[in-house]
C-alpha positions as CSV (number, residue, x, y, z in Angstrom):
1,M,33.4,25.1,-9.2
2,K,30.6,22.1,-10.2
3,K,27.3,23.3,-10.2
4,P,24.9,21.3,-7.4
5,L,23.1,18.7,-8.3
6,R,19.9,19.0,-9.3
7,V,17.8,16.1,-7.7
8,G,14.3,14.7,-8.3
9,I,12.7,12.5,-5.9
10,V,9.6,10.0,-6.7
11,G,7.9,8.5,-4.0
12,M,6.5,10.4,-1.2
13,G,5.5,7.4,1.5
14,R,6.9,6.9,5.0
15,I,10.5,6.5,4.0
16,F,11.0,9.9,2.7
17,D,11.1,11.2,6.1
18,L,14.6,9.5,6.1
19,N,15.7,10.0,3.1
20,C,15.1,13.6,2.6
21,L,17.9,13.8,5.2
22,G,21.1,14.1,3.5
23,Y,19.7,16.6,0.9
24,V,18.3,18.9,3.2
25,D,20.6,22.2,3.0
26,H,22.9,20.4,1.1
27,P,25.6,23.2,-1.0
28,D,25.8,20.0,-3.9
29,A,22.7,19.0,-3.9
30,R,19.3,20.7,-4.3
31,V,15.7,18.8,-4.5
32,V,14.0,20.8,-7.7
33,A,11.1,18.1,-8.3
34,L,8.6,15.7,-6.7
35,C,6.5,13.1,-7.8
36,D,3.9,11.0,-6.4
37,V,0.4,9.9,-7.7
38,D,-0.9,10.9,-4.7
39,P,-1.7,15.3,-5.0
40,G,-2.3,15.1,-1.1
41,L,1.0,13.5,0.0
42,L,2.8,16.0,-2.8
43,A,1.5,18.7,-0.9
44,Q,2.3,17.4,2.6
45,R,6.4,16.6,1.1
46,S,6.5,20.1,-0.6
47,K,7.4,21.9,2.7
48,V,10.3,20.0,3.0
49,F,11.4,21.1,-0.6
50,P,9.0,24.4,-0.9
51,A,11.2,25.4,-4.1
52,A,11.0,22.0,-6.1
53,R,8.2,21.6,-8.4
54,T,5.4,18.7,-8.3
55,T,3.7,16.7,-10.6
56,T,1.5,13.9,-10.2
57,D,3.0,12.5,-13.9
58,Y,6.3,10.7,-14.1
59,A,6.8,11.2,-17.8
60,E,6.1,14.8,-16.8
61,F,8.7,14.9,-13.7
62,L,11.4,13.0,-16.2
63,T,11.7,16.0,-18.6
64,W,12.9,18.5,-15.9
65,D,16.2,19.0,-16.6
66,L,17.7,16.5,-13.4
67,D,20.7,15.1,-12.5
68,V,19.7,12.5,-9.7
69,V,16.5,11.1,-9.5
70,D,16.0,9.5,-5.8
71,V,13.4,6.4,-6.5
72,L,11.3,5.8,-3.2
73,A,8.2,4.5,-5.3
74,P,7.0,0.2,-4.6
75,H,9.7,-2.4,-5.5
76,P,7.6,-3.7,-8.7
77,L,8.1,0.4,-9.9
78,H,11.7,0.1,-9.2
79,E,12.7,-1.4,-12.7
80,Q,10.1,0.7,-14.8
81,M,11.2,3.9,-13.5
82,S,15.0,3.5,-12.2
83,V,15.4,2.5,-16.4
84,A,13.3,5.4,-17.7
85,A,15.1,8.2,-15.5
86,M,18.8,6.7,-16.7
87,R,17.4,7.0,-20.3
88,A,16.5,10.8,-19.7
89,G,19.9,11.3,-18.4
90,A,19.8,11.0,-14.5
91,H,21.8,8.9,-12.6
92,V,20.2,6.8,-10.3
93,S,19.4,5.9,-6.1
94,V,17.2,3.5,-5.7
95,Q,15.8,2.0,-2.5
96,K,15.8,-1.5,-1.7
97,P,15.7,-4.3,-3.0
98,M,16.5,-3.6,-6.0
99,A,13.8,-4.6,-8.0
100,M,12.3,-7.7,-7.5
101,T,13.9,-10.3,-9.8
102,L,17.3,-11.1,-11.2
103,E,16.3,-10.2,-14.9
104,E,15.2,-6.8,-13.8
105,C,18.2,-6.1,-11.6
106,D,19.9,-6.9,-15.0
107,R,17.9,-4.7,-17.2
108,M,18.7,-1.6,-14.9
109,L,22.5,-2.8,-15.1
110,A,22.1,-2.6,-18.9
111,A,21.0,0.8,-18.5
112,A,23.5,2.0,-16.6
113,S,26.0,1.0,-18.4
114,F,24.2,2.2,-21.9
115,A,23.3,5.5,-20.7
116,G,26.5,6.2,-19.2
117,R,24.8,6.7,-15.7
118,H,25.6,5.8,-11.9
119,L,22.8,3.2,-10.1
120,K,23.3,3.4,-6.3
121,L,20.9,0.6,-4.4
122,F,20.0,2.4,-1.5
123,E,21.1,0.9,1.6
124,N,21.5,2.9,5.2
125,F,22.3,-0.3,7.2
126,V,26.2,-0.1,5.9
127,F,26.6,3.2,6.8
128,Y,24.9,2.9,10.5
129,P,27.9,4.2,12.8
130,P,28.1,1.0,14.9
131,L,28.4,-1.0,12.4
132,V,30.8,0.5,10.4
133,K,32.8,0.5,13.5
134,A,32.2,-3.2,14.0
135,R,33.3,-3.5,10.4
136,E,37.0,-1.7,11.2
137,L,37.0,-3.7,14.4
138,L,36.8,-6.7,12.0
139,R,39.4,-5.8,9.8
140,D,41.5,-4.4,12.4
141,G,41.7,-8.2,13.7
142,A,40.0,-7.0,17.3
143,I,38.8,-10.3,17.3
144,G,41.5,-12.5,15.1
145,K,40.3,-14.8,12.2
146,P,36.4,-14.3,12.4
147,V,34.4,-17.8,12.5
148,H,30.6,-17.1,13.0
149,F,28.3,-14.4,12.5
150,R,24.7,-14.2,13.7
151,M,21.6,-11.5,12.9
152,K,18.4,-11.7,14.8
153,V,15.1,-9.9,14.0
154,A,12.4,-9.5,16.2
155,I,9.0,-7.7,15.2
156,G,7.2,-6.0,18.2
157,D,4.0,-4.6,19.3
158,R,3.4,-1.7,16.4
159,S,1.2,0.3,18.2
160,R,3.5,2.9,19.7
161,A,5.8,3.0,16.9
162,W,6.1,4.8,13.6
163,K,2.5,5.3,12.2
164,V,2.9,4.0,8.4
165,D,0.0,4.7,6.1
166,P,-2.1,0.9,5.5
167,R,-1.7,1.6,1.6
168,T,2.1,1.3,2.2
169,N,1.5,-2.4,4.1
170,A,-1.1,-3.5,1.8
171,W,0.8,-3.9,-1.4
172,R,3.6,-5.4,0.9
173,Y,1.3,-7.9,2.1
174,A,0.1,-8.6,-1.3
175,L,3.2,-9.0,-2.8
176,G,3.8,-12.0,-0.2
177,A,0.6,-13.3,-0.6
178,G,1.9,-13.8,-4.5
179,G,4.5,-15.4,-3.4
180,K,7.1,-12.7,-4.5
181,G,8.9,-11.7,-1.3
182,G,7.5,-11.2,2.0
183,P,7.7,-7.8,4.3
184,L,10.4,-9.1,6.9
185,V,12.7,-11.5,4.7
186,F,12.7,-10.0,1.5
187,D,12.3,-6.4,2.4
188,H,13.4,-5.5,5.9
189,G,15.4,-8.6,5.5
190,H,17.3,-7.0,2.8
191,H,19.3,-4.9,5.1
192,M,20.5,-8.1,7.2
193,M,21.6,-9.6,3.7
194,A,23.4,-6.9,2.5
195,V,25.1,-6.3,5.9
196,A,26.1,-10.1,5.6
197,L,27.5,-9.4,2.3
198,W,28.8,-6.4,3.3
199,L,31.0,-7.7,5.8
200,F,32.6,-11.2,4.7
201,G,31.6,-11.2,0.7
202,D,29.8,-14.0,-1.5
203,V,27.9,-16.9,-0.2
204,R,28.9,-20.5,-1.0
205,D,25.5,-22.1,0.0
206,C,22.4,-21.8,2.4
207,F,19.7,-23.5,3.8
208,A,16.7,-21.4,4.9
209,R,13.2,-22.5,6.4
210,I,10.7,-19.7,5.9
211,D,7.3,-19.9,7.7
212,S,3.7,-17.9,7.4
213,T,1.8,-16.4,10.5
214,P,-1.6,-15.2,9.7
215,M,-2.6,-11.8,11.1
216,P,-6.0,-10.8,12.9
217,A,-6.1,-8.1,9.8
218,G,-6.2,-10.6,7.3
219,H,-2.8,-11.0,5.6
220,S,0.1,-13.4,6.8
221,L,4.0,-12.5,7.9
222,D,6.9,-14.6,6.5
223,A,7.9,-15.5,10.3
224,P,9.7,-17.7,12.0
225,A,12.5,-17.3,9.6
226,T,15.6,-19.3,10.5
227,L,18.2,-18.9,7.5
228,T,21.7,-20.3,7.7
229,W,24.6,-20.1,4.9
230,R,28.2,-20.2,4.1
231,H,30.5,-17.6,3.0
232,R,32.9,-18.7,0.9
233,D,36.4,-16.5,1.6
234,P,36.7,-16.5,4.5
235,P,34.2,-19.6,4.8
236,I,32.2,-18.1,7.9
237,H,29.2,-19.8,9.2
238,A,26.3,-17.4,9.6
239,M,22.7,-17.5,11.0
240,W,20.0,-15.2,10.8
241,D,16.3,-15.5,13.1
242,V,13.4,-13.7,12.3
243,S,10.6,-14.0,15.0
244,L,7.6,-12.3,15.9
245,A,7.1,-11.0,19.5
246,L,3.8,-8.9,18.6
247,K,2.9,-8.1,22.3
248,M,6.0,-6.8,23.2
249,L,6.8,-3.1,23.5
250,V,9.4,-2.3,21.3
251,R,11.1,1.7,22.6
252,T,11.8,3.0,19.3
253,D,11.9,6.2,17.1
254,Y,11.2,4.2,14.5
255,Y,9.7,0.6,13.5
256,A,8.8,-1.5,15.7
257,S,11.7,-3.7,14.9
258,H,14.7,-5.0,17.4
259,E,18.0,-6.1,15.5
260,R,21.5,-7.4,16.5
261,F,24.7,-8.4,15.3
262,E,26.9,-10.9,16.7
263,I,30.7,-11.5,15.3
264,Q,32.5,-14.2,16.7
265,G,36.2,-14.5,16.1
266,E,39.0,-17.0,17.7
267,S,39.4,-14.4,20.5
268,G,36.7,-12.4,20.9
269,I,33.4,-11.5,19.8
270,I,31.8,-7.5,19.0
271,Q,28.1,-7.1,19.0
272,V,26.2,-4.5,17.8
273,N,23.2,-4.5,20.2
274,R,20.6,-2.6,18.2
275,C,19.8,-0.3,15.2
276,S,16.1,0.8,14.7
277,D,15.7,0.3,17.9
278,R,15.8,1.7,21.8
279,L,14.9,-1.9,23.2
280,M,18.2,-2.5,25.5
281,D,19.6,0.0,27.8
282,E,23.2,-1.3,27.4
283,P,25.6,0.0,24.7
284,V,24.9,-0.2,21.4
285,L,28.4,-1.7,20.3
286,T,30.7,-4.2,22.6
287,L,34.0,-5.8,22.3
288,Y,35.1,-8.7,24.3
289,R,38.7,-9.4,24.4
290,D,41.3,-10.9,27.1
291,G,38.3,-11.3,29.3
292,E,37.8,-7.4,29.3
293,Q,34.6,-5.3,27.7
294,R,35.0,-2.8,25.7
295,A,32.1,-0.9,24.9
296,W,31.0,2.0,23.0
297,H,28.3,4.6,24.5
298,C,29.2,7.5,22.7
299,I,29.3,6.1,19.4
300,E,26.3,7.9,17.1
301,Q,23.2,5.5,17.4
302,D,20.4,6.9,15.5
303,W,19.3,5.0,12.7
304,G,18.0,8.0,10.7
305,E,21.9,9.1,10.8
306,S,22.4,6.1,8.8
307,F,20.2,7.3,6.0
308,R,21.6,11.0,5.9
309,R,25.1,9.4,5.6
310,S,24.3,7.4,2.9
311,T,22.5,10.0,0.5
312,L,25.7,12.1,1.6
313,H,28.1,9.6,0.3
314,F,26.3,9.2,-3.2
315,I,26.6,13.0,-3.1
316,D,30.0,12.9,-2.7
317,F,30.8,10.3,-5.1
318,L,28.6,12.2,-8.2
319,M,31.1,15.6,-7.0
320,G,34.0,13.3,-7.1
321,R,34.8,13.0,-3.7
322,T,35.1,9.3,-3.5
323,D,36.0,6.3,-5.6
324,C,33.0,4.2,-5.9
325,A,28.8,4.0,-5.1
326,V,27.9,1.8,-1.9
327,L,26.1,-0.3,-2.7
328,S,26.6,0.2,-6.5
329,G,23.7,-1.4,-8.7
330,R,25.8,-5.1,-8.6
331,E,26.1,-5.1,-5.1
332,G,22.6,-4.4,-4.8
333,R,21.8,-7.3,-7.2
334,R,23.9,-9.9,-4.9
335,V,21.2,-9.1,-2.5
336,V,18.1,-9.8,-4.5
337,E,20.5,-12.8,-5.8
338,L,21.0,-14.4,-1.8
339,F,16.9,-13.8,-1.0
340,H,15.9,-16.1,-3.7
341,L,18.6,-18.6,-3.0
342,F,17.1,-18.5,0.9
343,D,13.7,-18.8,-1.0
344,Q,14.1,-21.6,-2.8
345,S,16.1,-23.6,-0.3
346,S,12.5,-22.8,1.7
347,R,10.2,-23.8,-0.8
348,E,12.6,-27.0,-1.8
349,G,13.3,-27.8,1.8
350,R,16.5,-28.6,1.3
351,A,20.2,-26.8,1.1
352,I,21.1,-24.8,-2.0
353,A,24.5,-23.9,-3.6
354,H,25.3,-20.8,-4.9
355,P,25.4,-21.0,-9.3
356,D,29.1,-20.2,-9.1
357,C,29.7,-23.0,-6.4
358,R,27.6,-25.6,-8.0
359,G,30.1,-28.5,-9.6
């Protein structure tokens, strides 16, 4: 019988509340180490895993014989921390986005290969039960041949949403101001890009317009944005809208964002009507075909559950109960690559073809 995995988590920010869910009371994984530069956060988070050792020194953390390191630190640290963890002998689950650049992604993949360790890009939307069911319906031919895909993100009034430490948003805003990827299209947008690639595969070409809106607090948000693209095979046309509705109350247990997904086929439409929010009182998943609508009312729809399932999946993979990790490091790299295509298109004001499709 295999011993439980010894897990260490680095980064105790807001997302820890969701990433920890899959480890709590899991028989095959034991959180034995926590690391953050803030001693106060460490003391607070250690209440979830009271048996875990704590440190503010990442180098010390890596000496504690860990099987898995879960990297929840800010994006610019992902490459450095992941590479160091794999060199120390640990498998790595790294929070999205995988890294800031494709070069960083490639160094992470090379480190995983050299060390013989597994690298998982943590993405929860592809484990959200309504989206998983939508993909099953699509693959079962419920709407015939798919022809169009659309995604929507609206950011609303944050006053009644999850409280987030201002320091957490500050470094995200700084990255956006420095032209390194804004909080909506690059950061939150990772979920949307990952879903598109998970559903329909590689992108052939794209055109994007990403504008910037100044906020009263002095920072800017990368919205409104409209992003369009074509997948390679099947040749789906797709669109993703990002907009601000900062006076709109969003009913939510999490962030003040509303997401929708619509897949149109030759004979019907599949819709996932929300993810992290509770904006609409309509069913979370609907299928329209043959003049009738079918609705799923009892499917699990808590967004937090998708985080738990993503972690459970990686544990199952490491314990040999499933064949592949989702998202793999290479799949994570594809998401970063797609963002940079969108970013280039918006900056240059023209359509951009994927490098593999340029002739």
